[in-house]
PyMOL CGO cylinders between C-alpha atoms (Angstrom):
from pymol import cmd
from pymol.cgo import CYLINDER

trace = [
    CYLINDER, 42.10, -187.08, 82.44, 41.59, -188.03, 86.04, 0.3, 1, 1, 1, 1, 1, 1,
    CYLINDER, 41.59, -188.03, 86.04, 38.83, -185.91, 87.53, 0.3, 1, 1, 1, 1, 1, 1,
    CYLINDER, 38.83, -185.91, 87.53, 39.96, -186.99, 91.00, 0.3, 1, 1, 1, 1, 1, 1,
    CYLINDER, 39.96, -186.99, 91.00, 43.26, -185.17, 90.33, 0.3, 1, 1, 1, 1, 1, 1,
    CYLINDER, 43.26, -185.17, 90.33, 41.36, -182.01, 89.43, 0.3, 1, 1, 1, 1, 1, 1,
    CYLINDER, 41.36, -182.01, 89.43, 39.20, -182.29, 92.55, 0.3, 1, 1, 1, 1, 1, 1,
    CYLINDER, 39.20, -182.29, 92.55, 42.36, -182.71, 94.62, 0.3, 1, 1, 1, 1, 1, 1,
    CYLINDER, 42.36, -182.71, 94.62, 43.87, -179.57, 93.06, 0.3, 1, 1, 1, 1, 1, 1,
    CYLINDER, 43.87, -179.57, 93.06, 40.67, -177.65, 93.76, 0.3, 1, 1, 1, 1, 1, 1,
    CYLINDER, 40.67, -177.65, 93.76, 40.67, -178.78, 97.39, 0.3, 1, 1, 1, 1, 1, 1,
    CYLINDER, 40.67, -178.78, 97.39, 44.40, -178.52, 98.14, 0.3, 1, 1, 1, 1, 1, 1,
    CYLINDER, 44.40, -178.52, 98.14, 44.74, -174.75, 97.74, 0.3, 1, 1, 1, 1, 1, 1,
    CYLINDER, 44.74, -174.75, 97.74, 41.97, -172.40, 98.86, 0.3, 1, 1, 1, 1, 1, 1,
    CYLINDER, 41.97, -172.40, 98.86, 42.20, -169.89, 95.99, 0.3, 1, 1, 1, 1, 1, 1,
    CYLINDER, 42.20, -169.89, 95.99, 41.71, -170.12, 92.24, 0.3, 1, 1, 1, 1, 1, 1,
    CYLINDER, 41.71, -170.12, 92.24, 43.17, -167.29, 90.15, 0.3, 1, 1, 1, 1, 1, 1,
    CYLINDER, 43.17, -167.29, 90.15, 40.39, -165.81, 88.03, 0.3, 1, 1, 1, 1, 1, 1,
    CYLINDER, 40.39, -165.81, 88.03, 42.19, -164.09, 85.16, 0.3, 1, 1, 1, 1, 1, 1,
    CYLINDER, 42.19, -164.09, 85.16, 40.16, -161.43, 83.35, 0.3, 1, 1, 1, 1, 1, 1,
    CYLINDER, 40.16, -161.43, 83.35, 43.02, -160.32, 81.10, 0.3, 1, 1, 1, 1, 1, 1,
    CYLINDER, 43.02, -160.32, 81.10, 45.21, -162.76, 79.12, 0.3, 1, 1, 1, 1, 1, 1,
    CYLINDER, 45.21, -162.76, 79.12, 48.20, -160.55, 79.97, 0.3, 1, 1, 1, 1, 1, 1,
    CYLINDER, 48.20, -160.55, 79.97, 47.81, -161.53, 83.66, 0.3, 1, 1, 1, 1, 1, 1,
    CYLINDER, 47.81, -161.53, 83.66, 48.36, -165.26, 83.06, 0.3, 1, 1, 1, 1, 1, 1,
    CYLINDER, 48.36, -165.26, 83.06, 52.11, -164.96, 83.67, 0.3, 1, 1, 1, 1, 1, 1,
    CYLINDER, 52.11, -164.96, 83.67, 51.43, -163.23, 87.00, 0.3, 1, 1, 1, 1, 1, 1,
    CYLINDER, 51.43, -163.23, 87.00, 49.05, -166.02, 88.03, 0.3, 1, 1, 1, 1, 1, 1,
    CYLINDER, 49.05, -166.02, 88.03, 51.71, -168.60, 87.16, 0.3, 1, 1, 1, 1, 1, 1,
    CYLINDER, 51.71, -168.60, 87.16, 54.07, -167.00, 89.69, 0.3, 1, 1, 1, 1, 1, 1,
    CYLINDER, 54.07, -167.00, 89.69, 51.53, -167.50, 92.47, 0.3, 1, 1, 1, 1, 1, 1,
    CYLINDER, 51.53, -167.50, 92.47, 50.97, -170.69, 94.49, 0.3, 1, 1, 1, 1, 1, 1,
    CYLINDER, 50.97, -170.69, 94.49, 47.51, -171.20, 92.98, 0.3, 1, 1, 1, 1, 1, 1,
    CYLINDER, 47.51, -171.20, 92.98, 47.02, -174.61, 91.41, 0.3, 1, 1, 1, 1, 1, 1,
    CYLINDER, 47.02, -174.61, 91.41, 44.04, -173.76, 89.20, 0.3, 1, 1, 1, 1, 1, 1,
    CYLINDER, 44.04, -173.76, 89.20, 43.42, -170.82, 86.91, 0.3, 1, 1, 1, 1, 1, 1,
    CYLINDER, 43.42, -170.82, 86.91, 40.06, -169.70, 85.54, 0.3, 1, 1, 1, 1, 1, 1,
    CYLINDER, 40.06, -169.70, 85.54, 40.52, -167.83, 82.27, 0.3, 1, 1, 1, 1, 1, 1,
    CYLINDER, 40.52, -167.83, 82.27, 37.64, -165.36, 81.95, 0.3, 1, 1, 1, 1, 1, 1,
    CYLINDER, 37.64, -165.36, 81.95, 38.78, -163.64, 78.75, 0.3, 1, 1, 1, 1, 1, 1,
    CYLINDER, 38.78, -163.64, 78.75, 40.13, -164.40, 75.34, 0.3, 1, 1, 1, 1, 1, 1,
    CYLINDER, 40.13, -164.40, 75.34, 39.09, -165.24, 71.85, 0.3, 1, 1, 1, 1, 1, 1,
    CYLINDER, 39.09, -165.24, 71.85, 39.56, -167.89, 69.22, 0.3, 1, 1, 1, 1, 1, 1,
    CYLINDER, 39.56, -167.89, 69.22, 42.81, -166.26, 68.08, 0.3, 1, 1, 1, 1, 1, 1,
    CYLINDER, 42.81, -166.26, 68.08, 44.60, -165.80, 71.42, 0.3, 1, 1, 1, 1, 1, 1,
    CYLINDER, 44.60, -165.80, 71.42, 43.37, -168.51, 73.81, 0.3, 1, 1, 1, 1, 1, 1,
    CYLINDER, 43.37, -168.51, 73.81, 45.50, -171.51, 72.75, 0.3, 1, 1, 1, 1, 1, 1,
    CYLINDER, 45.50, -171.51, 72.75, 48.83, -170.07, 73.94, 0.3, 1, 1, 1, 1, 1, 1,
    CYLINDER, 48.83, -170.07, 73.94, 47.79, -169.23, 77.53, 0.3, 1, 1, 1, 1, 1, 1,
    CYLINDER, 47.79, -169.23, 77.53, 46.10, -172.62, 77.93, 0.3, 1, 1, 1, 1, 1, 1,
    CYLINDER, 46.10, -172.62, 77.93, 49.25, -174.42, 76.74, 0.3, 1, 1, 1, 1, 1, 1,
    CYLINDER, 49.25, -174.42, 76.74, 51.44, -172.15, 78.89, 0.3, 1, 1, 1, 1, 1, 1,
    CYLINDER, 51.44, -172.15, 78.89, 49.35, -172.82, 82.04, 0.3, 1, 1, 1, 1, 1, 1,
    CYLINDER, 49.35, -172.82, 82.04, 49.35, -176.58, 81.48, 0.3, 1, 1, 1, 1, 1, 1,
    CYLINDER, 49.35, -176.58, 81.48, 53.13, -176.64, 80.90, 0.3, 1, 1, 1, 1, 1, 1,
    CYLINDER, 53.13, -176.64, 80.90, 53.50, -174.93, 84.28, 0.3, 1, 1, 1, 1, 1, 1,
    CYLINDER, 53.50, -174.93, 84.28, 51.70, -177.89, 85.86, 0.3, 1, 1, 1, 1, 1, 1,
    CYLINDER, 51.70, -177.89, 85.86, 48.55, -175.98, 86.77, 0.3, 1, 1, 1, 1, 1, 1,
    CYLINDER, 48.55, -175.98, 86.77, 44.95, -176.76, 85.85, 0.3, 1, 1, 1, 1, 1, 1,
    CYLINDER, 44.95, -176.76, 85.85, 43.20, -174.41, 83.44, 0.3, 1, 1, 1, 1, 1, 1,
    CYLINDER, 43.20, -174.41, 83.44, 39.48, -173.83, 83.00, 0.3, 1, 1, 1, 1, 1, 1,
    CYLINDER, 39.48, -173.83, 83.00, 37.96, -171.68, 80.27, 0.3, 1, 1, 1, 1, 1, 1,
    CYLINDER, 37.96, -171.68, 80.27, 34.77, -169.75, 80.83, 0.3, 1, 1, 1, 1, 1, 1,
    CYLINDER, 34.77, -169.75, 80.83, 33.03, -170.62, 77.56, 0.3, 1, 1, 1, 1, 1, 1,
    CYLINDER, 33.03, -170.62, 77.56, 30.41, -167.90, 77.89, 0.3, 1, 1, 1, 1, 1, 1,
    CYLINDER, 30.41, -167.90, 77.89, 33.15, -165.25, 77.83, 0.3, 1, 1, 1, 1, 1, 1,
    CYLINDER, 33.15, -165.25, 77.83, 35.23, -166.55, 74.89, 0.3, 1, 1, 1, 1, 1, 1,
    CYLINDER, 35.23, -166.55, 74.89, 34.84, -164.45, 71.75, 0.3, 1, 1, 1, 1, 1, 1,
    CYLINDER, 34.84, -164.45, 71.75, 34.64, -165.98, 68.30, 0.3, 1, 1, 1, 1, 1, 1,
    CYLINDER, 34.64, -165.98, 68.30, 33.66, -169.44, 69.52, 0.3, 1, 1, 1, 1, 1, 1,
    CYLINDER, 33.66, -169.44, 69.52, 30.05, -170.47, 69.22, 0.3, 1, 1, 1, 1, 1, 1,
    CYLINDER, 30.05, -170.47, 69.22, 28.37, -171.27, 72.54, 0.3, 1, 1, 1, 1, 1, 1,
    CYLINDER, 28.37, -171.27, 72.54, 27.01, -174.61, 71.32, 0.3, 1, 1, 1, 1, 1, 1,
    CYLINDER, 27.01, -174.61, 71.32, 28.19, -178.23, 71.12, 0.3, 1, 1, 1, 1, 1, 1,
    CYLINDER, 28.19, -178.23, 71.12, 30.26, -177.59, 67.96, 0.3, 1, 1, 1, 1, 1, 1,
    CYLINDER, 30.26, -177.59, 67.96, 32.08, -174.67, 69.58, 0.3, 1, 1, 1, 1, 1, 1,
    CYLINDER, 32.08, -174.67, 69.58, 32.63, -176.80, 72.66, 0.3, 1, 1, 1, 1, 1, 1,
    CYLINDER, 32.63, -176.80, 72.66, 34.10, -179.64, 70.58, 0.3, 1, 1, 1, 1, 1, 1,
    CYLINDER, 34.10, -179.64, 70.58, 36.52, -177.17, 69.02, 0.3, 1, 1, 1, 1, 1, 1,
    CYLINDER, 36.52, -177.17, 69.02, 37.59, -175.92, 72.46, 0.3, 1, 1, 1, 1, 1, 1,
    CYLINDER, 37.59, -175.92, 72.46, 38.02, -179.47, 73.78, 0.3, 1, 1, 1, 1, 1, 1,
    CYLINDER, 38.02, -179.47, 73.78, 39.92, -180.85, 70.80, 0.3, 1, 1, 1, 1, 1, 1,
    CYLINDER, 39.92, -180.85, 70.80, 41.98, -177.86, 69.62, 0.3, 1, 1, 1, 1, 1, 1,
    CYLINDER, 41.98, -177.86, 69.62, 42.53, -175.74, 72.72, 0.3, 1, 1, 1, 1, 1, 1,
    CYLINDER, 42.53, -175.74, 72.72, 42.42, -178.61, 75.25, 0.3, 1, 1, 1, 1, 1, 1,
    CYLINDER, 42.42, -178.61, 75.25, 41.80, -177.00, 78.65, 0.3, 1, 1, 1, 1, 1, 1,
    CYLINDER, 41.80, -177.00, 78.65, 41.37, -179.22, 81.71, 0.3, 1, 1, 1, 1, 1, 1,
    CYLINDER, 41.37, -179.22, 81.71, 37.79, -178.05, 82.01, 0.3, 1, 1, 1, 1, 1, 1,
    CYLINDER, 37.79, -178.05, 82.01, 35.18, -175.46, 81.29, 0.3, 1, 1, 1, 1, 1, 1,
    CYLINDER, 35.18, -175.46, 81.29, 32.99, -173.06, 83.20, 0.3, 1, 1, 1, 1, 1, 1,
    CYLINDER, 32.99, -173.06, 83.20, 29.56, -172.15, 81.89, 0.3, 1, 1, 1, 1, 1, 1,
    CYLINDER, 29.56, -172.15, 81.89, 26.18, -170.90, 82.99, 0.3, 1, 1, 1, 1, 1, 1,
    CYLINDER, 26.18, -170.90, 82.99, 24.57, -172.96, 80.23, 0.3, 1, 1, 1, 1, 1, 1,
    CYLINDER, 24.57, -172.96, 80.23, 23.30, -176.35, 81.34, 0.3, 1, 1, 1, 1, 1, 1,
    CYLINDER, 23.30, -176.35, 81.34, 23.13, -177.46, 77.71, 0.3, 1, 1, 1, 1, 1, 1,
    CYLINDER, 23.13, -177.46, 77.71, 26.93, -177.21, 77.44, 0.3, 1, 1, 1, 1, 1, 1,
    CYLINDER, 26.93, -177.21, 77.44, 27.59, -179.32, 80.54, 0.3, 1, 1, 1, 1, 1, 1,
    CYLINDER, 27.59, -179.32, 80.54, 26.56, -182.59, 78.85, 0.3, 1, 1, 1, 1, 1, 1,
    CYLINDER, 26.56, -182.59, 78.85, 28.47, -181.70, 75.67, 0.3, 1, 1, 1, 1, 1, 1,
    CYLINDER, 28.47, -181.70, 75.67, 31.57, -180.98, 77.76, 0.3, 1, 1, 1, 1, 1, 1,
    CYLINDER, 31.57, -180.98, 77.76, 31.18, -184.29, 79.61, 0.3, 1, 1, 1, 1, 1, 1,
    CYLINDER, 31.18, -184.29, 79.61, 31.03, -186.07, 76.24, 0.3, 1, 1, 1, 1, 1, 1,
    CYLINDER, 31.03, -186.07, 76.24, 34.38, -184.44, 75.41, 0.3, 1, 1, 1, 1, 1, 1,
    CYLINDER, 34.38, -184.44, 75.41, 35.84, -185.63, 78.74, 0.3, 1, 1, 1, 1, 1, 1,
    CYLINDER, 35.84, -185.63, 78.74, 36.21, -182.12, 80.15, 0.3, 1, 1, 1, 1, 1, 1,
    CYLINDER, 36.21, -182.12, 80.15, 35.81, -181.27, 83.82, 0.3, 1, 1, 1, 1, 1, 1,
    CYLINDER, 35.81, -181.27, 83.82, 32.63, -179.21, 84.11, 0.3, 1, 1, 1, 1, 1, 1,
    CYLINDER, 32.63, -179.21, 84.11, 31.93, -176.29, 86.41, 0.3, 1, 1, 1, 1, 1, 1,
    CYLINDER, 31.93, -176.29, 86.41, 28.44, -174.86, 86.32, 0.3, 1, 1, 1, 1, 1, 1,
    CYLINDER, 28.44, -174.86, 86.32, 28.39, -171.19, 87.26, 0.3, 1, 1, 1, 1, 1, 1,
    CYLINDER, 28.39, -171.19, 87.26, 25.22, -169.98, 88.96, 0.3, 1, 1, 1, 1, 1, 1,
    CYLINDER, 25.22, -169.98, 88.96, 24.13, -166.55, 90.07, 0.3, 1, 1, 1, 1, 1, 1,
    CYLINDER, 24.13, -166.55, 90.07, 22.30, -166.42, 93.41, 0.3, 1, 1, 1, 1, 1, 1,
    CYLINDER, 22.30, -166.42, 93.41, 20.11, -163.43, 92.61, 0.3, 1, 1, 1, 1, 1, 1,
    CYLINDER, 20.11, -163.43, 92.61, 17.14, -164.40, 94.76, 0.3, 1, 1, 1, 1, 1, 1,
    CYLINDER, 17.14, -164.40, 94.76, 15.54, -167.48, 96.36, 0.3, 1, 1, 1, 1, 1, 1,
    CYLINDER, 15.54, -167.48, 96.36, 13.84, -168.49, 93.12, 0.3, 1, 1, 1, 1, 1, 1,
    CYLINDER, 13.84, -168.49, 93.12, 17.14, -168.37, 91.22, 0.3, 1, 1, 1, 1, 1, 1,
    CYLINDER, 17.14, -168.37, 91.22, 18.79, -170.49, 93.94, 0.3, 1, 1, 1, 1, 1, 1,
    CYLINDER, 18.79, -170.49, 93.94, 16.03, -173.12, 93.88, 0.3, 1, 1, 1, 1, 1, 1,
    CYLINDER, 16.03, -173.12, 93.88, 16.01, -173.24, 90.08, 0.3, 1, 1, 1, 1, 1, 1,
    CYLINDER, 16.01, -173.24, 90.08, 19.80, -173.60, 90.01, 0.3, 1, 1, 1, 1, 1, 1,
    CYLINDER, 19.80, -173.60, 90.01, 19.74, -176.47, 92.52, 0.3, 1, 1, 1, 1, 1, 1,
    CYLINDER, 19.74, -176.47, 92.52, 17.14, -178.33, 90.43, 0.3, 1, 1, 1, 1, 1, 1,
    CYLINDER, 17.14, -178.33, 90.43, 19.12, -177.78, 87.23, 0.3, 1, 1, 1, 1, 1, 1,
    CYLINDER, 19.12, -177.78, 87.23, 22.41, -178.86, 88.82, 0.3, 1, 1, 1, 1, 1, 1,
    CYLINDER, 22.41, -178.86, 88.82, 20.83, -182.08, 90.06, 0.3, 1, 1, 1, 1, 1, 1,
    CYLINDER, 20.83, -182.08, 90.06, 19.61, -182.73, 86.53, 0.3, 1, 1, 1, 1, 1, 1,
    CYLINDER, 19.61, -182.73, 86.53, 22.83, -182.06, 84.57, 0.3, 1, 1, 1, 1, 1, 1,
    CYLINDER, 22.83, -182.06, 84.57, 25.32, -183.16, 87.27, 0.3, 1, 1, 1, 1, 1, 1,
    CYLINDER, 25.32, -183.16, 87.27, 28.38, -180.99, 86.61, 0.3, 1, 1, 1, 1, 1, 1,
    CYLINDER, 28.38, -180.99, 86.61, 31.63, -181.93, 88.34, 0.3, 1, 1, 1, 1, 1, 1,
    CYLINDER, 31.63, -181.93, 88.34, 31.57, -178.76, 90.46, 0.3, 1, 1, 1, 1, 1, 1,
    CYLINDER, 31.57, -178.76, 90.46, 29.50, -175.63, 90.95, 0.3, 1, 1, 1, 1, 1, 1,
    CYLINDER, 29.50, -175.63, 90.95, 30.65, -172.02, 91.18, 0.3, 1, 1, 1, 1, 1, 1,
    CYLINDER, 30.65, -172.02, 91.18, 28.27, -169.79, 93.13, 0.3, 1, 1, 1, 1, 1, 1,
    CYLINDER, 28.27, -169.79, 93.13, 28.25, -166.05, 92.57, 0.3, 1, 1, 1, 1, 1, 1,
    CYLINDER, 28.25, -166.05, 92.57, 28.43, -163.85, 94.48, 0.3, 1, 1, 1, 1, 1, 1,
    CYLINDER, 28.43, -163.85, 94.48, 30.72, -165.78, 96.76, 0.3, 1, 1, 1, 1, 1, 1,
    CYLINDER, 30.72, -165.78, 96.76, 30.11, -163.52, 99.74, 0.3, 1, 1, 1, 1, 1, 1,
    CYLINDER, 30.11, -163.52, 99.74, 26.80, -165.14, 100.67, 0.3, 1, 1, 1, 1, 1, 1,
    CYLINDER, 26.80, -165.14, 100.67, 27.56, -167.78, 103.33, 0.3, 1, 1, 1, 1, 1, 1,
    CYLINDER, 27.56, -167.78, 103.33, 23.84, -168.47, 103.80, 0.3, 1, 1, 1, 1, 1, 1,
    CYLINDER, 23.84, -168.47, 103.80, 23.47, -169.41, 100.12, 0.3, 1, 1, 1, 1, 1, 1,
    CYLINDER, 23.47, -169.41, 100.12, 26.70, -171.43, 100.11, 0.3, 1, 1, 1, 1, 1, 1,
    CYLINDER, 26.70, -171.43, 100.11, 25.38, -173.43, 103.07, 0.3, 1, 1, 1, 1, 1, 1,
    CYLINDER, 25.38, -173.43, 103.07, 22.09, -174.04, 101.26, 0.3, 1, 1, 1, 1, 1, 1,
    CYLINDER, 22.09, -174.04, 101.26, 23.89, -175.34, 98.17, 0.3, 1, 1, 1, 1, 1, 1,
    CYLINDER, 23.89, -175.34, 98.17, 26.27, -177.51, 100.22, 0.3, 1, 1, 1, 1, 1, 1,
    CYLINDER, 26.27, -177.51, 100.22, 23.30, -179.14, 101.97, 0.3, 1, 1, 1, 1, 1, 1,
    CYLINDER, 23.30, -179.14, 101.97, 21.37, -179.62, 98.73, 0.3, 1, 1, 1, 1, 1, 1,
    CYLINDER, 21.37, -179.62, 98.73, 23.96, -180.91, 96.25, 0.3, 1, 1, 1, 1, 1, 1,
    CYLINDER, 23.96, -180.91, 96.25, 26.86, -183.31, 96.88, 0.3, 1, 1, 1, 1, 1, 1,
    CYLINDER, 26.86, -183.31, 96.88, 29.33, -181.47, 94.62, 0.3, 1, 1, 1, 1, 1, 1,
    CYLINDER, 29.33, -181.47, 94.62, 32.42, -179.35, 95.27, 0.3, 1, 1, 1, 1, 1, 1,
    CYLINDER, 32.42, -179.35, 95.27, 31.41, -175.70, 95.58, 0.3, 1, 1, 1, 1, 1, 1,
    CYLINDER, 31.41, -175.70, 95.58, 33.48, -172.77, 94.41, 0.3, 1, 1, 1, 1, 1, 1,
    CYLINDER, 33.48, -172.77, 94.41, 32.60, -169.34, 95.75, 0.3, 1, 1, 1, 1, 1, 1,
    CYLINDER, 32.60, -169.34, 95.75, 33.31, -166.57, 93.26, 0.3, 1, 1, 1, 1, 1, 1,
    CYLINDER, 33.31, -166.57, 93.26, 32.44, -162.97, 92.65, 0.3, 1, 1, 1, 1, 1, 1,
    CYLINDER, 32.44, -162.97, 92.65, 32.83, -159.98, 94.96, 0.3, 1, 1, 1, 1, 1, 1,
    CYLINDER, 32.83, -159.98, 94.96, 35.40, -161.74, 97.17, 0.3, 1, 1, 1, 1, 1, 1,
    CYLINDER, 35.40, -161.74, 97.17, 37.79, -158.91, 97.93, 0.3, 1, 1, 1, 1, 1, 1,
    CYLINDER, 37.79, -158.91, 97.93, 39.55, -159.81, 101.16, 0.3, 1, 1, 1, 1, 1, 1,
    CYLINDER, 39.55, -159.81, 101.16, 40.74, -162.72, 103.27, 0.3, 1, 1, 1, 1, 1, 1,
    CYLINDER, 40.74, -162.72, 103.27, 37.81, -162.53, 105.67, 0.3, 1, 1, 1, 1, 1, 1,
    CYLINDER, 37.81, -162.53, 105.67, 35.28, -162.92, 102.85, 0.3, 1, 1, 1, 1, 1, 1,
    CYLINDER, 35.28, -162.92, 102.85, 37.26, -165.81, 101.37, 0.3, 1, 1, 1, 1, 1, 1,
    CYLINDER, 37.26, -165.81, 101.37, 37.53, -167.50, 104.76, 0.3, 1, 1, 1, 1, 1, 1,
    CYLINDER, 37.53, -167.50, 104.76, 33.81, -167.04, 105.43, 0.3, 1, 1, 1, 1, 1, 1,
    CYLINDER, 33.81, -167.04, 105.43, 32.99, -168.73, 102.12, 0.3, 1, 1, 1, 1, 1, 1,
    CYLINDER, 32.99, -168.73, 102.12, 35.20, -171.71, 102.99, 0.3, 1, 1, 1, 1, 1, 1,
    CYLINDER, 35.20, -171.71, 102.99, 33.67, -171.97, 106.45, 0.3, 1, 1, 1, 1, 1, 1,
    CYLINDER, 33.67, -171.97, 106.45, 30.18, -171.92, 104.91, 0.3, 1, 1, 1, 1, 1, 1,
    CYLINDER, 30.18, -171.92, 104.91, 30.99, -174.99, 102.80, 0.3, 1, 1, 1, 1, 1, 1,
    CYLINDER, 30.99, -174.99, 102.80, 32.90, -173.88, 99.70, 0.3, 1, 1, 1, 1, 1, 1,
    CYLINDER, 32.90, -173.88, 99.70, 35.87, -176.05, 98.78, 0.3, 1, 1, 1, 1, 1, 1,
    CYLINDER, 35.87, -176.05, 98.78, 37.70, -173.07, 97.36, 0.3, 1, 1, 1, 1, 1, 1,
    CYLINDER, 37.70, -173.07, 97.36, 37.18, -169.51, 96.14, 0.3, 1, 1, 1, 1, 1, 1,
    CYLINDER, 37.18, -169.51, 96.14, 37.85, -167.95, 92.76, 0.3, 1, 1, 1, 1, 1, 1,
    CYLINDER, 37.85, -167.95, 92.76, 38.90, -164.33, 92.68, 0.3, 1, 1, 1, 1, 1, 1,
    CYLINDER, 38.90, -164.33, 92.68, 40.41, -161.82, 90.29, 0.3, 1, 1, 1, 1, 1, 1,
    CYLINDER, 40.41, -161.82, 90.29, 41.99, -160.00, 93.24, 0.3, 1, 1, 1, 1, 1, 1,
    CYLINDER, 41.99, -160.00, 93.24, 45.66, -160.74, 92.67, 0.3, 1, 1, 1, 1, 1, 1,
    CYLINDER, 45.66, -160.74, 92.67, 46.61, -160.04, 96.30, 0.3, 1, 1, 1, 1, 1, 1,
    CYLINDER, 46.61, -160.04, 96.30, 44.51, -163.06, 97.34, 0.3, 1, 1, 1, 1, 1, 1,
    CYLINDER, 44.51, -163.06, 97.34, 46.21, -165.44, 94.89, 0.3, 1, 1, 1, 1, 1, 1,
    CYLINDER, 46.21, -165.44, 94.89, 48.97, -165.92, 97.49, 0.3, 1, 1, 1, 1, 1, 1,
    CYLINDER, 48.97, -165.92, 97.49, 46.35, -167.33, 99.88, 0.3, 1, 1, 1, 1, 1, 1,
    CYLINDER, 46.35, -167.33, 99.88, 44.74, -165.95, 102.97, 0.3, 1, 1, 1, 1, 1, 1,
]
cmd.load_cgo(trace, "trace")
C-alpha cells in the first residue's frame, strides 16, 4: 500500500465522511468524498462495508476503539489488518499505532484537546509513536489546530463538532489538511 496515495486522497478533497451507522455507507459512497471513516460496526458486520468501500475506489479507515467484538490489542489489530483489510485505522491508543504500522496499515492517532495539559501530552506522545496522521477533536478549535501544526510535521484532520461550512473552512485555514464529519450535508464539500 502506498501511503503517499492515501496522503494525496486526504489532501485532495477537504471532507472525510465519518459514518456512525453502517447503513449510511451507501450514502457516503454517492458523495464526492474520497475517504470514509467507519465509526461503528462489529466483528460480524464490518467486512462487507470495508470491501464495498474499497471496490468503489475510496479509502476506508476503521476506528478500532469503536469496533465491537474485536479486542483492542495487537492480536485484534492483526485480525482487522489480515481479515478485514481496511486501508488504515484510527485509534486513541498509542500502543496500537506501532502494531498497525507492523501490519502495514495507515495510522491515524485521534486526540482529544480537552485542556492545555492534554494537548501537550498528545504532542509528546505523537512525536514518540509517529502515526501517519493525527485527528484532533474537537475540530472547531483553530488555536489548537495551529499549535499542533507548528509542533508536529504530520497531516492533521479536524474532527468532532464540525457542523457547518464556516467551521470546516476555519479548521482548514488553521492548518488542518482535511476535516472529518458525520454531517452528511458537508460530505458534498463546502
